[in-house]
VEXDREN-2710 file (C-alpha; in Angstrom, 1 decimal):
% VEXDREN-2710
k/r/px/py/pz
1/MET/0.0/-0.2/-0.1
2/ALA/1.1/3.7/-0.3
3/ARG/1.4/5.6/2.8
4/ALA/-1.2/8.2/3.0
5/ASN/-1.2/11.9/5.0
6/ALA/-3.7/11.3/7.7
7/GLN/-6.1/14.2/6.8
8/THR/-6.0/13.5/3.2
9/VAL/-9.1/12.1/1.2
10/THR/-7.5/8.9/-0.6
11/GLY/-8.5/6.0/-3.0
12/PRO/-8.2/2.2/-1.7
13/ASP/-4.7/1.7/-3.0
14/TRP/-3.8/4.1/0.2
15/CYS/-3.2/3.6/3.6
16/ILE/-2.3/5.3/6.9
17/LYS/-0.2/2.3/8.0
18/ALA/0.3/-1.3/6.8
19/GLN/2.6/-3.4/9.1
20/ASN/3.5/-6.9/8.8
21/CYS/1.8/-7.1/5.4
22/VAL/2.1/-8.5/2.1
23/ILE/-0.1/-8.9/-1.0
24/ASP/-0.8/-12.7/-1.1
25/ALA/-1.2/-14.7/-4.7
26/GLU/-5.0/-14.1/-4.8
27/GLY/-4.3/-10.5/-4.5
28/ARG/-5.5/-10.0/-1.2
29/LEU/-3.5/-7.9/1.7
30/ALA/-2.5/-10.9/4.2
31/ALA/0.0/-11.6/6.7
32/ARG/3.7/-11.9/5.9
33/LYS/5.5/-15.1/7.0
34/GLY/7.8/-15.2/9.8
35/TRP/11.3/-16.8/10.2
36/THR/12.5/-19.5/11.8
37/LYS/16.2/-20.3/13.3
38/GLN/18.2/-22.5/11.2
39/ASN/21.6/-22.5/13.2
40/ALA/20.8/-24.1/16.6
41/ALA/24.0/-23.0/18.1
42/GLN/24.3/-18.7/18.5
43/ALA/27.4/-17.6/16.3
44/GLU/29.9/-15.4/18.3
45/SER/27.7/-14.8/21.3
46/GLY/24.9/-12.9/19.7
47/GLU/26.8/-10.6/17.4
48/ASN/25.1/-9.3/14.5
49/ILE/25.5/-11.6/11.0
50/GLU/26.3/-8.7/8.8
51/VAL/26.6/-10.3/5.5
52/MET/25.3/-13.3/3.7
53/PHE/26.6/-14.4/0.2
54/GLU/25.7/-17.6/-1.9
55/TYR/29.1/-18.7/-3.5
56/VAL/28.8/-20.9/-6.4
57/LYS/31.5/-23.3/-7.2
58/GLY/33.1/-24.2/-10.2
59/ASP/31.2/-27.5/-10.3
60/GLY/28.1/-25.6/-9.6
61/THR/27.6/-26.5/-5.7
62/VAL/26.6/-23.7/-3.5
63/GLU/28.0/-22.4/0.2
64/VAL/26.4/-19.7/2.2
65/ILE/29.2/-17.3/3.2
66/SER/28.4/-15.0/6.7
67/ALA/30.5/-12.3/8.2
68/CYS/30.2/-11.8/11.9
69/ASN/32.0/-10.3/14.4
70/GLU/35.0/-9.9/12.3
71/LYS/34.9/-13.7/11.5
72/LEU/34.3/-15.7/8.4
73/PHE/31.7/-18.6/8.0
74/TYR/30.1/-20.8/5.7
75/GLY/27.0/-23.1/6.5
76/VAL/23.4/-22.3/7.3
77/THR/22.3/-25.0/9.8
78/THR/26.0/-25.1/11.3
79/LEU/28.5/-21.9/10.8
80/THR/32.1/-23.3/10.6
81/GLU/34.6/-20.4/10.6
82/ILE/37.0/-19.7/8.2
83/THR/38.5/-16.9/8.8
84/GLY/42.0/-18.3/8.6
85/ALA/45.0/-16.0/9.2
86/LEU/43.0/-12.9/8.4
87/THR/42.4/-10.2/10.9
88/PRO/39.8/-8.1/9.4
89/THR/38.8/-5.1/11.6
90/ALA/35.2/-5.1/10.4
91/SER/32.6/-7.4/8.6
92/ASN/31.1/-5.1/6.0
93/TRP/32.4/-7.3/3.2
94/GLN/31.0/-7.4/-0.3
95/PHE/31.5/-10.7/-1.9
96/VAL/31.3/-11.6/-5.7
97/ASN/31.5/-15.3/-7.5
98/PHE/34.4/-14.9/-9.8
99/ASN/36.1/-18.0/-12.0
100/GLY/35.0/-20.8/-9.4
101/LYS/36.2/-18.7/-6.4
102/VAL/34.5/-16.0/-3.7
103/ILE/36.3/-12.9/-3.6
104/GLY/35.4/-10.1/-0.7
105/VAL/36.3/-6.5/-0.6
106/GLN/35.9/-4.1/2.2
107/THR/37.4/-0.5/3.0
108/GLY/40.6/-0.5/3.8
109/HIS/41.2/-4.2/3.6
110/THR/43.2/-6.5/1.0
111/PRO/40.5/-8.3/-1.0
112/ILE/40.2/-11.9/0.1
113/VAL/39.4/-15.3/-1.9
114/TRP/38.2/-18.6/-1.1
115/ALA/38.0/-21.6/-3.4
116/GLY/35.7/-23.9/-1.2
117/ALA/38.5/-25.6/0.9
118/SER/40.5/-24.4/4.2
119/ASN/40.1/-20.9/4.7
120/PHE/39.9/-17.5/3.3
121/ALA/43.1/-15.8/2.4
122/ALA/44.4/-12.4/1.4
123/ILE/44.8/-12.1/-2.4
124/THR/48.7/-11.5/-3.3
125/ALA/49.1/-9.6/-6.3
126/SER/51.2/-11.1/-9.2
127/SER/51.3/-7.8/-10.7
128/GLY/50.3/-4.5/-9.9
129/THR/48.6/-3.2/-6.7
130/LEU/45.0/-4.5/-5.4
131/PRO/42.4/-2.2/-5.0
132/THR/41.3/-1.8/-1.1
133/GLY/37.7/0.2/-1.5
134/ASN/34.2/-0.8/-0.5
135/ALA/32.5/-2.2/-3.4
136/ALA/33.3/-4.6/-6.6
137/VAL/31.6/-6.5/-9.2
138/ALA/32.6/-9.5/-11.1
139/ALA/31.8/-9.2/-14.6
140/PHE/32.7/-9.4/-18.5
141/GLY/35.4/-11.9/-17.3
142/ARG/37.0/-9.4/-14.8
143/VAL/36.8/-8.1/-11.1
144/TRP/36.0/-4.5/-11.2
145/ALA/36.4/-2.7/-7.8
146/VAL/37.1/0.9/-6.5
147/ASP/40.4/1.8/-4.6
148/SER/40.3/3.2/-1.1
149/ASP/40.3/6.9/-2.6
150/ARG/36.8/6.0/-3.8
151/GLN/37.8/7.4/-7.2
152/THR/39.7/5.0/-9.0
153/LEU/37.8/1.8/-10.6
154/LYS/40.3/-0.9/-11.1
155/TYR/40.0/-4.1/-13.2
156/CYS/42.0/-7.5/-13.0
157/ALA/43.5/-9.1/-16.0
158/LEU/41.0/-11.8/-17.7
159/LEU/40.2/-14.4/-15.5
160/ASP/42.9/-13.6/-13.2
161/GLU/42.4/-11.5/-9.3
162/THR/45.9/-11.7/-8.6
163/LYS/47.1/-9.5/-12.1
164/TRP/46.4/-5.7/-11.4
165/ASP/49.2/-4.7/-14.0
166/THR/48.2/-2.8/-17.2
167/ALA/50.9/-4.9/-19.0
168/ASP/48.8/-8.0/-17.7
169/GLY/45.7/-6.5/-19.5
170/ALA/44.6/-4.9/-16.4
171/GLY/43.8/-1.1/-15.7
172/SER/42.0/1.6/-14.1
173/ILE/39.7/4.7/-14.8
174/ASP/39.6/7.9/-13.0
175/MET/36.0/8.7/-12.2
176/ARG/37.0/11.9/-11.1
177/LYS/37.3/13.0/-15.0
178/VAL/33.8/11.5/-15.6
179/TRP/31.4/13.0/-13.0
180/THR/29.4/16.0/-14.5
181/GLN/27.9/17.6/-11.5
182/GLY/30.7/18.3/-9.4
183/MET/32.9/15.8/-7.3
184/ASP/31.2/12.7/-6.3
185/GLU/32.4/9.1/-4.9
186/VAL/31.8/5.6/-6.4
187/VAL/29.4/4.0/-3.9
188/GLY/28.2/0.9/-5.9
189/ILE/29.2/-1.3/-9.0
190/THR/26.8/-3.5/-10.9
191/SER/26.4/-4.9/-14.4
192/TYR/23.3/-4.6/-16.1
193/GLY/23.1/-6.2/-19.7
194/SER/26.2/-5.6/-21.4
195/SER/26.8/-2.2/-19.6
196/LEU/29.1/-1.9/-16.5
197/ILE/27.0/0.8/-14.1
198/VAL/28.8/3.0/-11.5
199/PHE/27.0/4.2/-8.9
200/GLY/27.7/7.7/-7.3
201/LYS/26.0/9.6/-4.6
202/LYS/24.7/11.7/-7.3
203/HIS/25.5/10.1/-10.5
204/ILE/25.0/7.0/-12.2
205/VAL/27.5/6.2/-15.2
206/PHE/26.6/3.7/-18.1
207/TRP/30.1/2.4/-19.5
208/VAL/29.7/0.0/-22.7
209/ASP/31.9/-1.4/-25.5
210/GLY/31.9/0.1/-28.8
211/SER/33.6/-3.0/-30.3
212/GLY/30.8/-5.6/-29.4
213/SER/33.2/-7.8/-27.5
214/GLU/32.0/-11.6/-27.4
215/ILE/32.6/-11.1/-23.5
216/GLY/30.5/-7.9/-23.2
217/ILE/33.2/-5.4/-22.2
218/GLU/36.9/-5.3/-23.5
219/PRO/38.2/-2.7/-21.6
220/THR/40.3/-1.1/-24.1
221/GLN/37.1/-0.2/-25.8
222/ILE/35.3/1.1/-22.9
223/TYR/33.5/4.5/-23.1
224/VAL/30.5/6.2/-21.1
225/ASN/27.3/5.6/-22.9
226/SER/25.5/7.8/-20.8
227/VAL/25.4/9.8/-17.4
228/ILE/21.9/10.3/-15.1
229/GLU/22.7/13.3/-13.2
230/ASN/21.2/14.1/-10.0
231/VAL/20.4/10.4/-8.8
232/GLY/22.7/8.0/-7.0
233/LEU/23.1/5.3/-4.5
234/VAL/22.8/5.9/-0.9
235/ALA/25.2/2.9/0.3
236/ARG/26.5/0.0/-1.4
237/ASP/24.0/-2.3/-0.3
238/ALA/21.2/-0.5/-1.1
239/TYR/20.3/-1.9/-4.4
240/THR/19.2/-5.0/-5.7
241/ARG/18.6/-7.3/-9.2
242/LEU/15.7/-8.1/-10.6
243/GLY/17.2/-11.0/-12.4
244/GLU/18.2/-9.9/-15.9
245/LEU/15.3/-7.4/-16.3
246/ASP/15.9/-4.4/-13.6
247/VAL/17.9/-3.1/-10.6
248/ILE/16.1/-1.5/-7.7
249/PHE/17.9/1.1/-5.9
250/TRP/17.5/3.5/-2.9
251/SER/19.0/7.0/-4.2
252/TYR/18.4/10.3/-2.0
253/SER/15.3/11.2/-3.9
254/GLY/13.3/7.8/-3.2
255/ILE/13.5/4.4/-4.4
256/ARG/14.1/4.0/-8.0
257/SER/13.9/1.6/-11.2
258/LEU/17.5/1.5/-13.0
259/ARG/15.4/0.4/-16.3
260/ARG/12.7/3.0/-15.9
261/THR/15.8/5.9/-15.0
262/ILE/17.1/4.6/-18.2
263/GLN/13.9/5.1/-19.9
264/GLU/13.0/8.3/-18.7
265/LEU/16.2/10.0/-17.9
266/ALA/16.1/10.6/-14.1
267/THR/12.6/12.0/-14.3
268/PRO/10.3/11.6/-11.2
269/VAL/8.2/9.2/-12.8
270/ASN/11.0/6.6/-12.7
271/GLU/10.1/5.9/-8.7
272/VAL/8.7/3.3/-7.5
273/SER/7.9/4.4/-4.1
274/SER/7.0/8.1/-5.3
275/ARG/3.9/8.1/-2.9
276/ASN/6.0/7.1/0.5
277/ARG/9.3/9.4/-0.9
278/GLU/9.1/11.6/1.7
279/TYR/8.4/9.1/5.0
280/ILE/11.0/6.8/3.5
281/GLY/13.4/9.9/3.1
282/GLU/13.3/10.6/6.9
283/TYR/15.5/7.8/7.4
284/LEU/18.2/8.9/5.3
285/THR/20.0/10.7/8.3
286/THR/19.0/7.7/10.8
287/GLY/21.6/5.3/11.9
288/ASP/24.4/3.9/9.7
289/LEU/23.5/3.6/6.0
290/THR/26.3/1.3/5.5
291/LYS/24.3/-1.3/7.2
292/VAL/21.5/-0.8/5.0
293/ARG/20.4/-4.2/3.0
294/MET/18.5/-4.6/0.0
295/SER/17.4/-8.2/-1.5
296/TYR/14.8/-9.3/-4.1
297/SER/13.3/-12.6/-3.9
298/ALA/11.5/-13.9/-7.1
299/GLN/9.8/-16.8/-4.9
300/GLU/7.8/-14.5/-2.9
301/GLY/8.0/-11.5/-5.6
302/LEU/9.3/-8.9/-2.9
303/VAL/11.9/-6.4/-2.9
304/ILE/12.9/-5.8/0.8
305/LEU/14.9/-3.2/2.2
306/SER/16.4/-3.6/5.9
307/HIS/17.8/-0.5/7.6
308/PRO/18.6/-1.8/10.9
309/GLY/19.8/1.7/12.4
310/ALA/16.4/2.6/11.7
311/GLN/14.7/-0.6/13.2
312/LEU/12.7/-0.8/10.1
313/THR/12.3/-2.8/7.1
314/TRP/10.4/-1.8/4.2
315/VAL/8.9/-4.4/1.5
316/LEU/8.1/-3.6/-2.2
317/ASP/5.4/-5.9/-4.0
318/VAL/6.7/-6.3/-7.3
319/ARG/3.9/-8.4/-8.7
320/TYR/1.0/-6.0/-8.5
321/PRO/2.3/-2.8/-9.1
322/LEU/-0.2/0.2/-9.1
323/PRO/-1.1/2.3/-12.0
324/GLY/1.8/4.5/-12.7
325/GLY/4.2/1.9/-11.7
326/ASP/4.5/2.7/-8.0
327/LEU/5.2/-0.7/-6.0
328/ARG/3.1/-1.3/-2.8
329/THR/5.1/-0.8/0.2
330/PHE/4.7/-2.0/3.3
331/GLU/6.6/-2.3/6.6
332/TRP/7.7/-5.2/8.5
333/THR/8.6/-5.1/12.6
334/ILE/11.8/-7.2/12.0
335/TYR/14.9/-5.6/10.5
336/PRO/17.6/-8.1/9.5
337/THR/21.3/-7.0/9.6
338/ALA/21.8/-9.3/6.7
339/LEU/19.8/-10.5/3.7
340/LEU/20.2/-13.6/1.1
341/SER/17.7/-14.7/-1.4
342/ARG/19.2/-18.2/-2.6
343/GLN/19.0/-19.8/-6.0
344/ASN/16.7/-22.5/-4.5
345/GLY/14.1/-19.6/-3.6
346/ASP/14.9/-19.7/0.1
347/LEU/15.0/-16.3/1.6
348/LEU/17.3/-15.8/4.7
349/PHE/17.8/-12.9/7.2
350/GLY/20.7/-12.7/9.2
351/PHE/19.8/-11.6/13.2
352/ASP/22.0/-11.6/16.3
353/GLY/24.1/-15.1/15.9
354/TYR/21.1/-16.7/14.0
355/ILE/20.3/-17.0/10.4
356/GLY/16.3/-17.2/10.1
357/LYS/14.4/-18.6/7.2
358/TYR/11.4/-16.6/5.9
359/GLU/8.7/-19.4/6.6
360/GLU/5.8/-20.3/8.9
361/PHE/3.9/-17.4/10.7
362/ASP/5.8/-16.4/13.8
363/ASP/9.0/-14.7/14.6
364/ASN/11.2/-17.6/15.6
365/ASP/7.7/-18.6/17.9
366/VAL/6.9/-15.1/18.8
367/ALA/3.7/-13.7/17.5
368/TYR/3.9/-10.6/15.6
369/ARG/1.1/-8.2/14.6
370/PHE/-0.5/-7.5/11.2
371/ILE/-1.8/-4.2/11.1
372/TYR/-3.7/-2.1/8.3
373/HIS/-5.4/1.3/8.7
374/GLY/-6.8/2.5/5.7
375/GLY/-6.8/6.0/4.1
376/TRP/-9.8/8.3/4.6
377/PHE/-12.8/7.8/2.0
378/PRO/-16.3/9.6/1.5
379/LEU/-19.3/7.9/2.0
380/SER/-21.0/8.4/-1.7
381/PRO/-22.6/10.8/-2.0
382/GLU/-19.8/12.9/-1.1
383/ALA/-20.6/16.3/1.3
384/SER/-23.8/14.6/3.0
385/ILE/-24.0/13.3/6.2
386/LYS/-24.8/9.4/6.9
387/MET/-25.4/7.2/9.7
388/LEU/-23.0/4.0/10.1
389/LYS/-24.8/1.1/10.6
390/ARG/-22.5/-2.0/10.4
391/ALA/-19.4/-3.3/8.5
392/LYS/-19.0/-6.8/6.9
393/VAL/-15.6/-8.0/7.3
394/ALA/-14.5/-11.2/5.5
395/VAL/-11.2/-12.8/6.3
396/ALA/-9.3/-15.8/5.5
397/SER/-7.9/-18.2/8.1
398/ARG/-8.0/-22.0/9.2
399/VAL/-8.0/-21.0/12.9
400/ASP/-10.3/-18.9/15.1
401/VAL/-9.0/-15.0/14.5
402/ILE/-9.4/-12.6/17.2
403/GLY/-9.2/-8.9/15.3
404/SER/-9.7/-5.9/16.2
405/PHE/-11.7/-3.7/13.9
406/LYS/-11.2/-0.1/14.0
407/TRP/-12.8/3.2/12.5
408/TRP/-12.5/6.8/12.3
409/THR/-14.9/9.4/10.9
410/ASP/-14.5/13.0/9.3
411/PHE/-10.6/13.6/9.9
412/LYS/-11.0/13.3/13.7
413/ASN/-8.9/11.4/15.8
414/ASN/-11.7/9.4/17.2
415/MET/-11.1/6.1/17.2
416/GLN/-13.9/3.6/17.7
417/GLY/-13.3/0.0/18.0
418/VAL/-14.3/-3.7/18.6
419/GLN/-12.9/-7.2/19.2
420/ARG/-14.4/-9.9/17.6
421/THR/-13.6/-13.8/16.7
422/TRP/-14.3/-15.0/13.4
423/GLU/-14.6/-18.8/13.8
424/PRO/-14.0/-20.8/10.4
425/PRO/-16.4/-23.1/9.2
426/GLY/-16.3/-26.7/8.9
427/GLY/-13.3/-28.0/7.0
428/SER/-9.8/-26.2/6.5
429/LEU/-9.5/-23.0/4.2
430/TYR/-5.8/-23.7/4.2
431/ASN/-4.2/-26.7/3.6
432/TYR/-1.0/-24.9/5.1
433/GLN/2.3/-26.4/4.3
434/PRO/5.1/-24.4/6.2
435/ASP/8.0/-25.7/4.4
436/GLN/6.6/-25.0/0.9
437/PHE/5.6/-22.1/-1.0
438/ASN/2.8/-23.0/-2.9
439/TYR/-0.3/-21.1/-2.9
440/THR/-2.5/-23.1/-4.3
441/ALA/-1.8/-25.5/-1.3
442/LEU/-1.8/-22.6/1.1
443/TYR/-5.3/-21.1/0.3
444/SER/-7.0/-24.1/-0.8
445/GLY/-9.6/-26.4/1.1
446/GLY/-13.1/-26.4/2.4
447/GLY/-13.6/-23.8/4.7
448/GLY/-14.5/-20.8/2.4
449/VAL/-14.2/-17.1/3.7
450/ILE/-15.3/-16.5/7.2
451/ASP/-17.2/-13.2/7.4
452/LYS/-18.8/-11.3/10.0
453/TYR/-20.9/-8.2/10.7
454/ILE/-19.8/-5.6/13.1
455/PRO/-22.1/-3.0/14.4
456/LEU/-20.8/0.8/13.8
457/ARG/-21.6/4.0/15.3
458/LYS/-21.5/7.9/14.4
459/SER/-22.7/9.9/11.8
460/CYS/-20.2/11.3/9.3
461/ALA/-19.2/12.1/5.5
462/TYR/-16.0/10.8/5.4
463/MET/-14.4/7.5/7.2
464/ARG/-11.8/5.3/7.5
465/PHE/-11.2/1.7/8.9
466/GLY/-8.2/-0.7/10.3
467/MET/-7.9/-4.1/11.3
468/GLU/-5.1/-5.9/13.4
469/VAL/-4.8/-9.3/14.1
470/GLU/-1.9/-11.0/16.1
471/ILE/-0.2/-13.6/13.9
472/ASP/0.9/-16.8/16.1
473/GLY/1.5/-19.6/13.7
474/PHE/-1.1/-19.3/10.8
475/PRO/-1.6/-17.5/7.9
476/PHE/-4.2/-14.6/7.5
477/ALA/-5.8/-12.6/4.7
478/LEU/-8.1/-9.8/4.9
479/GLN/-10.7/-10.7/2.0
480/TYR/-13.1/-7.6/1.9
481/VAL/-14.7/-5.1/4.2
482/THR/-18.2/-3.6/3.2
483/ILE/-19.7/-0.7/5.2
484/LEU/-23.2/-0.4/5.4
485/PHE/-24.7/3.2/6.0
486/GLU/-28.2/5.2/5.4
487/PRO/-28.8/8.6/4.5
488/THR/-29.7/10.9/7.6
489/ARG/-32.3/13.9/7.3
490/PHE/-29.7/16.8/7.9
491/ALA/-26.7/17.8/6.0
END
């Protein structure tokens, strides 16, 4: 849902609050899943897992890499340390898959490498000088990484992360010669189709190969194809790839789509969070933006932006965009310190020493609250007073639901509320399988939709309503709400 001003008349696609919500496969407002811890033993006495990455080995098998308390681990159910002789002073690594190995970079650190056996080790340059900056991407047969000055973009020799001298086919680009809107700095690097994308704070630079190289980009033929100005990236990990189709990123002017930014040249319409721009923008000065994490789950159809410093997570639904291209946006009351969407569809969260998997309907055996507060709407016809009679509220649940239905009238802080229990009829509405993402199974069965009439009070011309439910182990969806009223004899 889009976030509305509490004093503005809005349509049904707006709300005042949508917490711990998603849009389910039936297009209904539903409770999100929860998470279950995967590792029985808490890592590093509860220190935060700051980074998770899926390393793809040369034989196609995978390992999950984690960084926690200045140490490195692999595994999910059991975390095995592979720090080795390294002595990192922070855990804010960025990892990339390269030529059957996993390579990590971090500000002020020599890049590190792991080939799936023994421990991580610092890369030793066989030629040239290794970059020691904070961002990298493996693309077009090379590792591209920024140096510690945040201006020099270096690339290694073809398929060799140890060679960084020009004589071996490596090289560098001075981004100070490229910025068009004054000095900037390299914040993130990614690839998009056959382009190399360099994000500054207020620039996006597209590098392409004019010769049409068979590997995508030949550095000796590289040139700037375009520069998008006054749009950039707020932090290194505040972007995510949507497969091969798009890149979603958090800029200082909202959450944006790279594909639409290219098409529309940084006009406001390329935002996917325009209805929430000011609200999300309030948190640009809250906490440490270097700890922000973003990930895309194709399985769930969600872009997740976790901001631990603000103790907030924003979730954007990519399956049901609003007219104009905005994505429905929700808040979750969990804020993972690491995010990982795996090839097998699993969505993993990093917490205080635990890896959590997005599944079931409680947060590691703790209930959470589904909250929806809608925006203001007129009772037709407008500008006339009506007497509220009752609301017909239909929900989907396989168990008894104790919910609070609330309503407000005429832009006043005059909340009325009643608590009711929705009991499912015979049969099971949800044939729920907690270890399987299968909406046909999740929402099938003979139970049907549960509806209940709720008596309303007050006379008004405008109203808004909300629903709150404790989620403790089972799915829940708000099917529909019908407001019944009748005209009065006074205006």
